[in-house]
FIMAR-389880 format. One record per atom (N, C-alpha, C): residue in one letter; y, x, z. Coordinates in steps of 0.2 Angstrom, whole numbers, padded with zeros to 4 digits, always signed. Layout:
% FIMAR-389880
aYXZ ...
***
This chain:
% FIMAR-389880
m+0481+0647+0401 m+0487+0651+0401 m+0486+0658+0396 l+0480+0661+0397 l+0479+0666+0393 l+0479+0665+0386 m+0476+0659+0384 m+0476+0657+0377 m+0483+0656+0374 y+0487+0653+0378 y+0494+0652+0377 y+0498+0659+0375 l+0497+0663+0380 l+0500+0670+0379 l+0497+0674+0373 s+0491+0673+0372 s+0488+0676+0366 s+0491+0673+0360 g+0491+0666+0359 g+0494+0663+0354 g+0501+0665+0352 k+0505+0666+0358 k+0512+0668+0357 k+0512+0675+0354 s+0508+0679+0357 s+0507+0686+0354 s+0506+0687+0347 w+0501+0683+0345 w+0499+0683+0338 w+0505+0680+0333 i+0509+0675+0335 i+0514+0673+0332 i+0519+0679+0331 a+0521+0682+0336 a+0525+0688+0336 a+0523+0693+0332 l+0516+0695+0332 l+0514+0700+0327 l+0515+0698+0320 l+0513+0691+0318 l+0514+0689+0311 l+0521+0689+0309 e+0526+0688+0314 e+0533+0688+0312 e+0535+0695+0311 g+0533+0700+0315 g+0534+0707+0314 g+0532+0709+0308 a+0526+0707+0305 a+0523+0709+0299 a+0527+0706+0293 g+0531+0701+0294 g+0535+0698+0289 g+0531+0692+0286 l+0526+0689+0289 l+0522+0684+0286 l+0524+0677+0289 n+0524+0673+0284 n+0526+0666+0286 n+0522+0661+0281 s+0521+0655+0284 s+0518+0650+0279 s+0518+0643+0283 i+0516+0638+0279 i+0517+0631+0282 i+0512+0631+0289 e+0506+0634+0288 e+0502+0634+0294 e+0505+0638+0300 i+0508+0643+0299 i+0511+0647+0304 i+0517+0643+0307 v+0521+0640+0303 v+0526+0635+0306 v+0523+0630+0310 s+0517+0627+0308 s+0514+0622+0312 s+0511+0624+0318 s+0509+0631+0318 s+0507+0634+0325 s+0512+0635+0329 r+0518+0637+0327 r+0524+0637+0331 r+0526+0630+0334 l+0526+0625+0330 l+0527+0618+0332 l+0523+0616+0338 l+0516+0617+0337 l+0511+0615+0342 l+0512+0619+0348 t+0514+0626+0348 t+0515+0630+0353 t+0521+0627+0357 t+0527+0625+0354 t+0532+0622+0357 t+0531+0616+0361 l+0527+0612+0358 l+0525+0605+0361 l+0521+0607+0367 f+0516+0612+0367 f+0512+0614+0373 f+0517+0616+0378 e+0522+0620+0377 e+0527+0622+0382 e+0531+0616+0385 v+0532+0611+0381 v+0536+0605+0383 v+0532+0601+0388 v+0525+0600+0386 v+0521+0596+0391 v+0519+0600+0397 h+0520+0606+0397 h+0519+0610+0403 h+0525+0613+0407 g+0531+0610+0404 g+0537+0612+0407 g+0539+0619+0407 f+0537+0623+0402 f+0539+0630+0401 f+0546+0630+0398 y+0551+0631+0403 y+0558+0632+0401 y+0560+0638+0404 p+0564+0642+0400 p+0567+0640+0394 p+0563+0642+0387 a+0557+0643+0388 a+0552+0645+0383 a+0552+0640+0377 a+0552+0633+0379 a+0552+0628+0374 a+0558+0628+0370 y+0564+0629+0374 y+0570+0628+0371 y+0571+0634+0366 l+0569+0640+0368 l+0569+0645+0363 l+0565+0645+0357 s+0559+0642+0358 s+0554+0641+0353 s+0555+0637+0348 i+0559+0631+0350 i+0561+0626+0344 i+0566+0629+0340 a+0570+0633+0342 a+0575+0637+0338 a+0571+0641+0333 a+0566+0645+0335 a+0563+0650+0331 a+0558+0646+0326 t+0556+0640+0328 t+0552+0636+0323 t+0556+0633+0318 v+0563+0631+0319 v+0567+0629+0314 v+0569+0635+0309 r+0570+0641+0312 r+0571+0646+0307 r+0565+0648+0303 a+0559+0648+0306 a+0553+0649+0302 a+0552+0644+0297 a+0554+0638+0298 a+0553+0632+0293 a+0558+0634+0287 d+0564+0636+0289 d+0570+0637+0284 d+0567+0643+0280 a+0564+0648+0283 a+0562+0654+0279 a+0557+0653+0274 l+0554+0647+0274 l+0549+0645+0269 l+0553+0645+0262 s+0559+0643+0262 s+0563+0642+0256 s+0568+0648+0256 v+0571+0650+0261 v+0577+0655+0261 v+0574+0662+0258 y+0568+0664+0260 y+0566+0670+0258 y+0560+0670+0253 q+0560+0664+0249 q+0555+0664+0244 q+0557+0669+0238 g+0552+0672+0236 g+0552+0677+0230 g+0554+0684+0232 q+0554+0685+0239 q+0556+0692+0240 q+0550+0697+0242 g+0544+0694+0240 g+0538+0698+0241 g+0535+0699+0247 i+0538+0695+0252 i+0535+0696+0259 i+0532+0689+0261 l+0535+0684+0260 l+0533+0677+0262 l+0527+0675+0258 i+0522+0672+0262 i+0516+0670+0259 i+0516+0662+0258 s+0521+0660+0255 s+0522+0653+0254 s+0525+0652+0247 r+0524+0646+0244 r+0527+0645+0237 r+0534+0641+0238 s+0538+0641+0232 s+0544+0638+0232 s+0543+0630+0232 s+0548+0626+0234 s+0547+0619+0234 s+0546+0617+0227 d+0548+0620+0222 d+0547+0618+0215 d+0540+0618+0213 s+0536+0623+0216 s+0529+0624+0214 s+0524+0620+0218 l+0527+0617+0223 l+0522+0614+0228 l+0520+0607+0225 g+0513+0606+0226 g+0510+0599+0224 g+0513+0594+0229 k+0511+0588+0227 k+0513+0582+0231 k+0510+0582+0238 k+0504+0584+0239 k+0501+0585+0245 k+0505+0590+0250 e+0506+0595+0247 e+0510+0601+0250 e+0517+0599+0252 k+0520+0595+0248 k+0527+0593+0249 k+0527+0588+0255 e+0522+0584+0255 e+0521+0579+0261 e+0520+0582+0267 e+0516+0588+0267 e+0514+0592+0273 e+0521+0595+0276 r+0525+0598+0271 r+0531+0601+0273 r+0536+0596+0276 t+0536+0590+0273 t+0540+0584+0276 t+0538+0582+0283 k+0531+0582+0284 k+0529+0580+0290 k+0531+0585+0295 i+0530+0591+0294 i+0532+0597+0298 i+0539+0596+0300 w+0543+0595+0295 w+0550+0595+0297 w+0552+0589+0301 c+0549+0583+0300 c+0549+0577+0304 c+0547+0579+0311 g+0542+0582+0312 g+0539+0584+0319 g+0544+0589+0322 i+0547+0594+0319 i+0552+0598+0321 i+0558+0594+0324 m+0560+0590+0320 m+0566+0586+0322 m+0565+0582+0328 i+0559+0579+0328 i+0557+0574+0334 i+0558+0578+0340 l+0554+0584+0340 l+0554+0588+0346 l+0561+0591+0348 d+0565+0593+0343 d+0571+0596+0344 d+0576+0591+0347 r+0575+0585+0345 r+0580+0579+0348 r+0578+0578+0355 y+0571+0578+0356 y+0569+0577+0363 y+0571+0582+0368 l+0570+0589+0365 l+0572+0594+0369 l+0580+0594+0371 a+0584+0592+0366 a+0591+0591+0367 a+0593+0586+0373 v+0589+0581+0373 v+0590+0576+0379 v+0588+0579+0385 e+0582+0582+0385 e+0579+0585+0391 e+0583+0590+0394 v+0587+0594+0390 v+0591+0600+0392 v+0598+0598+0394 g+0601+0593+0391 g+0607+0591+0393 g+0612+0590+0387 k+0618+0593+0388 k+0624+0591+0383 k+0623+0594+0376 w+0620+0600+0376 w+0620+0603+0369 w+0616+0599+0364 p+0619+0599+0358 p+0616+0595+0353 p+0609+0598+0350 p+0605+0595+0347 p+0599+0598+0343 p+0601+0602+0338 i+0598+0607+0336 i+0600+0612+0331 i+0599+0609+0324 t+0595+0604+0324 t+0593+0600+0317 t+0598+0595+0316 r+0603+0593+0320 r+0607+0587+0319 r+0611+0588+0312 g+0611+0583+0308 g+0614+0583+0302 g+0610+0585+0296 r+0604+0588+0298 r+0600+0590+0292 r+0596+0585+0288 m+0594+0586+0282 m+0590+0582+0278 m+0583+0584+0279 v+0578+0579+0279 v+0571+0581+0279 v+0570+0583+0272 p+0567+0590+0271 p+0565+0592+0264 p+0561+0587+0260 d+0562+0586+0254 d+0558+0582+0249 d+0558+0575+0251 c+0563+0573+0255 c+0563+0566+0257 c+0568+0562+0253 r+0566+0556+0250 r+0570+0553+0246 r+0576+0548+0249 n+0575+0548+0256 n+0580+0543+0259 n+0586+0547+0261 t+0591+0544+0265 t+0597+0547+0267 t+0596+0552+0272 p+0601+0557+0273 p+0601+0562+0277 p+0598+0560+0284 g+0593+0564+0287 g+0591+0562+0293 g+0585+0556+0293 g+0584+0554+0287 g+0579+0548+0286 g+0573+0551+0285 t+0568+0547+0284 t+0561+0549+0282 t+0558+0544+0277 n+0553+0546+0274 n+0549+0542+0269 n+0544+0539+0272 s+0544+0532+0272 s+0539+0528+0276 s+0532+0529+0273 e+0531+0532+0267 e+0525+0533+0264 e+0522+0540+0266 v+0525+0544+0270 v+0523+0550+0273 v+0521+0549+0280 g+0514+0550+0281 g+0512+0550+0288 g+0510+0543+0290 s+0508+0542+0296 s+0506+0535+0299 s+0512+0531+0301 l+0510+0525+0302 l+0516+0520+0304 l+0518+0523+0311 s+0514+0525+0315 s+0516+0527+0322 s+0520+0533+0322 f+0519+0538+0317 f+0523+0544+0316 f+0530+0542+0314 h+0530+0537+0309 h+0536+0535+0306 h+0540+0532+0311 r+0537+0528+0316 r+0541+0524+0321 r+0544+0530+0326 l+0540+0535+0327 l+0542+0540+0332 l+0548+0544+0329 f+0548+0545+0323 f+0554+0548+0319 f+0560+0544+0320 e+0559+0537+0319 e+0565+0532+0319 e+0567+0532+0327 a+0563+0532+0331 a+0565+0532+0338 a+0569+0539+0340 s+0567+0544+0338 s+0570+0551+0339 s+0577+0551+0336 s+0578+0547+0330 s+0584+0547+0327 s+0589+0543+0331 l+0586+0537+0334 l+0590+0533+0339 l+0592+0536+0345 l+0587+0540+0348 l+0588+0544+0354 l+0594+0549+0353 d+0594+0552+0347 d+0599+0557+0345 d+0606+0553+0345 k+0606+0547+0343 k+0613+0544+0342 k+0615+0542+0349 v+0611+0541+0354 v+0612+0540+0361 v+0615+0546+0364 h+0612+0552+0362 h+0614+0558+0365 h+0621+0560+0362 t+0622+0558+0356 t+0629+0560+0353 t+0634+0555+0356 a+0633+0549+0357 a+0638+0544+0360 a+0639+0546+0367 i+0635+0549+0371 i+0636+0551+0378 i+0640+0557+0378 h+0638+0562+0375 h+0641+0569+0375 h+0646+0571+0370 e+0647+0566+0365 e+0652+0568+0360 e+0656+0561+0359 p+0659+0558+0364 p+0663+0552+0363 p+0669+0553+0360 t+0672+0548+0356 t+0678+0549+0353 t+0684+0547+0358 s+0690+0548+0356 s+0696+0547+0360 s+0697+0539+0361 q+0694+0535+0357 q+0695+0528+0357 q+0690+0525+0361 q+0692+0522+0367 q+0687+0519+0372 q+0684+0513+0369 s+0688+0509+0365 s+0685+0503+0363 s+0680+0504+0357 f+0681+0510+0353 f+0676+0512+0348 f+0669+0514+0352 n+0670+0518+0357 n+0664+0520+0361 n+0660+0515+0364 v+0664+0510+0366 v+0660+0504+0369 v+0656+0500+0364 e+0660+0499+0358 e+0657+0495+0352 e+0651+0499+0350 e+0651+0506+0349 e+0646+0510+0347 e+0640+0510+0351 a+0641+0510+0358 a+0636+0510+0363 a+0632+0503+0362 s+0636+0498+0362 s+0633+0491+0361 s+0629+0491+0355 m+0631+0493+0349 m+0627+0493+0343 m+0620+0497+0344 i+0621+0503+0347 i+0615+0507+0348 i+0610+0504+0352 v+0612+0501+0358 v+0608+0497+0363 v+0604+0491+0359 t+0608+0488+0355 t+0605+0482+0351 t+0600+0484+0347 t+0601+0490+0343 t+0596+0492+0338 t+0590+0495+0342 l+0591+0498+0348 l+0585+0501+0352 l+0581+0495+0354 t+0584+0489+0356 t+0581+0484+0359 t+0577+0480+0354 s+0580+0480+0348 s+0576+0477+0342 s+0570+0481+0340 f+0571+0488+0340 f+0566+0493+0339 f+0560+0492+0344 e+0562+0491+0350 e+0557+0490+0355 e+0552+0484+0354 t+0556+0479+0352 t+0552+0473+0350 t+0547+0473+0345 i+0549+0477+0340 i+0545+0478+0334 i+0539+0482+0336 v+0540+0488+0339 v+0535+0492+0341 v+0530+0489+0346 e+0532+0485+0351 e+0528+0482+0355 e+0523+0477+0352 q+0525+0474+0347 q+0521+0469+0343 q+0516+0473+0339 e+0518+0479+0337 e+0513+0484+0333 e+0508+0487+0337 i+0509+0488+0344 i+0504+0491+0348 i+0501+0486+0353 a+0502+0480+0352 a+0499+0474+0356 a+0492+0476+0359 g+0492+0475+0365 g+0485+0477+0369 g+0485+0484+0371 k+0489+0488+0370 k+0489+0495+0372 k+0495+0496+0377 s+0494+0501+0381 s+0500+0503+0386 s+0506+0505+0382 k+0512+0503+0385 k+0518+0505+0381 k+0519+0513+0382 l+0516+0515+0387 l+0517+0523+0389 l+0513+0527+0384 s+0508+0524+0380 s+0504+0527+0375 s+0508+0528+0369 s+0513+0524+0368 s+0517+0525+0361 s+0523+0529+0362 s+0523+0535+0359 s+0528+0540+0359 s+0535+0537+0357 g+0534+0533+0351 g+0540+0530+0348 g+0543+0525+0353 l+0539+0521+0357 l+0542+0516+0362 l+0545+0520+0368 v+0541+0525+0370 v+0544+0529+0375 v+0551+0532+0374 l+0552+0535+0368 l+0558+0538+0366 l+0564+0533+0366 a+0562+0527+0363 a+0567+0521+0363 a+0569+0519+0370 t+0564+0518+0375 t+0565+0516+0381 t+0569+0522+0385 t+0568+0528+0383 t+0572+0534+0386 t+0579+0533+0384 g+0580+0531+0377 g+0587+0530+0375 g+0591+0525+0378 l+0587+0519+0380 l+0590+0514+0383 l+0592+0516+0390 l+0587+0519+0394 l+0589+0521+0401 l+0595+0526+0401 l+0596+0531+0396 l+0601+0535+0396 l+0608+0531+0395 a+0607+0526+0390 a+0613+0523+0388 a+0616+0518+0394 f+0611+0515+0397 f+0613+0511+0403 f+0615+0515+0409 e+0612+0521+0410 e+0615+0525+0415 e+0622+0527+0414 n+0623+0529+0408 n+0630+0532+0406 n+0635+0526+0407 g+0633+0520+0404 g+0637+0514+0405 g+0639+0512+0412 s+0634+0513+0416 s+0635+0511+0423 s+0640+0515+0427 k+0641+0522+0424 k+0645+0526+0428 k+0652+0527+0424 a+0653+0523+0419 a+0659+0523+0415 a+0665+0522+0419 i+0671+0525+0417 i+0677+0524+0419 i+0680+0517+0416 c+0683+0513+0420 c+0685+0506+0417 c+0692+0505+0418 p+0695+0507+0412 p+0703+0506+0412 p+0705+0499+0410 d+0700+0495+0408 d+0702+0488+0406 d+0697+0483+0408 h+0698+0477+0407 h+0693+0472+0409 h+0687+0472+0405 e+0688+0473+0398 e+0682+0473+0394 e+0677+0479+0396 t+0680+0485+0397 t+0675+0490+0399 t+0672+0489+0406 s+0676+0485+0410 s+0673+0484+0417 s+0667+0479+0416 q+0668+0474+0412 q+0662+0469+0410 q+0656+0473+0408 c+0657+0478+0403 c+0652+0481+0400 c+0648+0486+0405 q+0652+0488+0410 q+0649+0492+0416 q+0645+0488+0420 i+0647+0482+0421 i+0643+0477+0425 i+0636+0476+0422 q+0637+0474+0415 q+0631+0473+0411 q+0626+0479+0411 a+0629+0485+0411 a+0625+0491+0411 a+0621+0492+0417 i+0625+0490+0423 i+0621+0491+0430 i+0616+0486+0430 v+0617+0480+0428 v+0611+0475+0428 v+0605+0477+0424 a+0607+0479+0418 a+0602+0481+0413 a+0598+0487+0415 l+0601+0492+0419 l+0598+0498+0421 l+0593+0496+0427 g+0595+0491+0431 g+0591+0489+0436 g+0584+0486+0433 s+0585+0482+0428 s+0580+0478+0425 s+0575+0483+0422 l+0578+0488+0418 l+0574+0493+0415 l+0570+0497+0420 i+0573+0499+0425 i+0569+0503+0430 i+0563+0499+0433 e+0564+0492+0434 e+0559+0488+0436 e+0553+0488+0431 e+0555+0487+0424 e+0550+0487+0419 e+0546+0494+0419 i+0549+0499+0420 i+0546+0506+0420 i+0541+0506+0426 l+0543+0504+0432 l+0539+0503+0438 l+0533+0499+0437 k+0534+0494+0433 k+0528+0489+0432 k+0523+0493+0427 l+0525+0497+0422 l+0521+0500+0418 l+0517+0506+0422 v+0520+0509+0426 v+0516+0515+0430 v+0512+0511+0435 e+0514+0506+0438 e+0509+0502+0443 e+0503+0500+0439 e+0504+0498+0433 e+0498+0495+0429 e+0493+0500+0428 l+0495+0507+0428 l+0490+0512+0427 l+0485+0513+0433 e+0487+0511+0439 e+0483+0511+0444 e+0479+0505+0446 e+0480+0500+0443 e+0477+0494+0445 e+0470+0493+0442 g+0465+0490+0445 g+0459+0489+0442 g+0454+0494+0444 t+0454+0500+0440 t+0449+0505+0440 t+0450+0510+0446 g+0456+0510+0448 g+0457+0515+0453 g+0457+0522+0451 t+0457+0523+0444 t+0458+0530+0441 t+0464+0530+0437 f+0465+0536+0435 f+0472+0537+0431 f+0470+0542+0425 d+0470+0539+0419 d+0469+0543+0413 d+0475+0546+0410 v+0477+0552+0412 v+0484+0555+0409 v+0483+0556+0401 g+0477+0556+0399 g+0476+0557+0392 g+0478+0552+0388 t+0480+0546+0390 t+0482+0540+0387 t+0490+0541+0386 f+0493+0545+0390 f+0500+0546+0391 f+0503+0549+0384 s+0509+0546+0382 s+0513+0550+0378 s+0516+0556+0381 p+0516+0562+0378 p+0519+0568+0381 p+0526+0567+0383 f+0530+0562+0380 f+0537+0561+0381 f+0538+0556+0387 a+0533+0554+0390 a+0533+0549+0395 a+0535+0552+0402 f+0534+0559+0402 f+0535+0562+0409 f+0542+0562+0410 h+0546+0564+0405 h+0554+0564+0406 h+0557+0557+0408 l+0554+0552+0405 l+0556+0545+0406 l+0555+0543+0413 i+0549+0545+0416 i+0547+0543+0423 i+0552+0547+0427 y+0553+0554+0426 y+0557+0558+0430 y+0564+0555+0430 k+0567+0553+0424 k+0574+0551+0424 k+0574+0544+0428 a+0569+0540+0428 a+0569+0534+0432 a+0569+0536+0440 a+0565+0541+0441 a+0565+0543+0448 a+0571+0546+0451 a+0574+0550+0446 a+0581+0553+0448 a+0586+0548+0449 i+0586+0543+0445 i+0591+0537+0446 i+0590+0534+0453 v+0584+0532+0454 v+0582+0529+0460 v+0584+0533+0466 t+0583+0540+0466 t+0584+0544+0471 t+0592+0544+0472 e+0596+0544+0467 e+0603+0544+0468 e+0605+0538+0472 r+0602+0532+0470 r+0603+0526+0474 r+0602+0526+0481 l+0596+0530+0483 l+0594+0531+0490 l+0600+0535+0493 q+0602+0540+0490 q+0607+0544+0493 q+0614+0541+0495 v+0615+0535+0491 v+0622+0532+0493 v+0620+0525+0497 g+0614+0525+0499 g+0612+0519+0503 g+0611+0512+0500 l+0609+0512+0494 l+0608+0506+0490 l+0601+0504+0491 e+0600+0498+0494 e+0593+0495+0494 e+0588+0500+0497 l+0589+0502+0503 l+0585+0508+0505 l+0578+0507+0505 e+0575+0502+0508 e+0568+0500+0508 e+0565+0500+0501 t+0568+0496+0497 t+0566+0495+0490 t+0566+0501+0486 n+0571+0505+0486 n+0572+0511+0482 n+0567+0516+0485 l+0566+0516+0491 l+0561+0521+0494 l+0554+0520+0492 q+0552+0514+0491 q+0546+0512+0489 q+0545+0514+0481 r+0551+0512+0477 r+0551+0514+0470 r+0550+0521+0469 v+0554+0526+0473 v+0553+0533+0472 v+0547+0536+0474 r+0543+0533+0478 r+0537+0535+0480 r+0532+0534+0475 i+0532+0528+0472 i+0528+0526+0466 i+0529+0531+0460 l+0535+0532+0458 l+0537+0536+0453 l+0535+0544+0454 r+0536+0546+0460 r+0534+0553+0462 r+0526+0553+0462 k+0523+0548+0464 k+0515+0548+0464 k+0513+0549+0457 i+0516+0546+0452 i+0513+0546+0445 i+0515+0553+0443 l+0520+0556+0444 l+0522+0563+0442 l+0517+0568+0445 r+0515+0567+0451 r+0510+0571+0454 r+0503+0571+0451 l+0501+0565+0449 l+0495+0564+0446 l+0495+0567+0439 v+0501+0566+0436 v+0502+0569+0429 v+0501+0576+0429 g+0504+0579+0435 g+0505+0586+0436 g+0498+0590+0437 h+0493+0586+0438 h+0486+0589+0438 h+0483+0591+0432 r+0486+0588+0426 r+0484+0590+0420 r+0490+0594+0416 w+0496+0591+0416 w+0501+0593+0412 w+0506+0596+0417 l+0508+0602+0417 l+0512+0605+0422 l+0519+0603+0422 a+0521+0599+0417 a+0528+0596+0417 a+0529+0591+0423 g+0524+0588+0425 g+0524+0584+0431 g+0526+0587+0437 q+0523+0593+0438 q+0525+0597+0444 q+0532+0600+0443 r+0534+0602+0437 r+0541+0604+0436 r+0546+0598+0438 y+0545+0592+0436 y+0549+0587+0437 y+0550+0585+0445 l+0544+0586+0448 l+0544+0585+0455 l+0548+0590+0459 r+0548+0596+0456 r+0552+0601+0459 r+0560+0600+0458 l+0561+0597+0452 l+0568+0595+0451 l+0571+0590+0455 l+0566+0585+0456 l+0568+0579+0461 l+0569+0582+0468 n+0565+0587+0470 n+0565+0589+0477 n+0572+0593+0478 e+0574+0597+0473 e+0580+0600+0473 e+0586+0596+0474 d+0586+0590+0471 d+0591+0585+0471 d+0590+0580+0477 t+0586+0581+0482 t+0585+0577+0487 t+0586+0581+0494 t+0590+0578+0498 t+0591+0581+0505 t+0584+0582+0509 p+0584+0587+0513 p+0578+0588+0517 p+0576+0582+0521 r+0581+0578+0524 r+0579+0573+0528 r+0576+0567+0524 m+0579+0566+0518 m+0577+0560+0514 m+0570+0562+0511 l+0569+0568+0509 l+0563+0570+0507 l+0557+0569+0512 k+0559+0571+0518 k+0554+0570+0523 k+0552+0562+0524 a+0557+0558+0523 a+0556+0551+0524 a+0552+0548+0518 i+0553+0551+0512 i+0549+0549+0506 i+0542+0552+0507 e+0541+0558+0509 e+0534+0560+0509 e+0530+0559+0515 c+0533+0555+0520 c+0529+0553+0526 c+0523+0549+0524 v+0523+0545+0519 v+0518+0541+0516 v+0517+0542+0509 d+0520+0547+0506 d+0520+0548+0499 d+0514+0552+0497 
***
């Protein structure tokens, strides 16, 4: 914690001195990631905004005698790639934070990645590793889910069709990434975790949709079934972590997996509250809470998510959960 506070202080001092560079922006981004995995809110939410502005300042304030970076025109290929990677990292984290926080859109929505030859919001596959490229793609799809949920159109039929297309794309993306990481835990792939998070949010939203017609009603039924299946898949993933060795290595976890597990636990908790499959869901929520508790020994985000679950659980239900939890 002392190192974190010291790092934040140094960043503030450099900002006050009018200094900025690619390295300083990278430091801001890493600090924001640290705040995310330790559940430091609203610090992470504020830090990502400051990081975006600091990245903007690399170009906006060029030539005013204060900035210690060069203009985009004078950058070499390696430096342009580094700037592109940083912007991709910023957009990935910004999109994740938008989903974690709620309805407000990411501040980078609609932006182009600097020095990128593809379409707005796209990325150059030649920049960075394949896993990083997949992570950026997954964050783009996650942002589409966030938009569809929180900014629907007035045409219900269009919303249903759009949601269906996003789900199909996410499912295809999952299949591709699963083949690429064959032999590794799915929770170790940040791209796969974000894609699964997108599916979970889409199915949850679809299961609660208002059904004015038969078509929407059928989509709701499909979403309810798909949501149940996806939660079962998530449970199998976390159960696999405990099998065999009896130990649990959180170092293999994607930092974005914590929110996925929390969302699954929150959905199961809601089902408990309305009396659906009491015994089954009670066992499910115990498993998910146990993983968050184990994660919380290293990453404080696990403890934060447990507190959020406790706040949304009645005292009587919490006592029943924790009697063997």
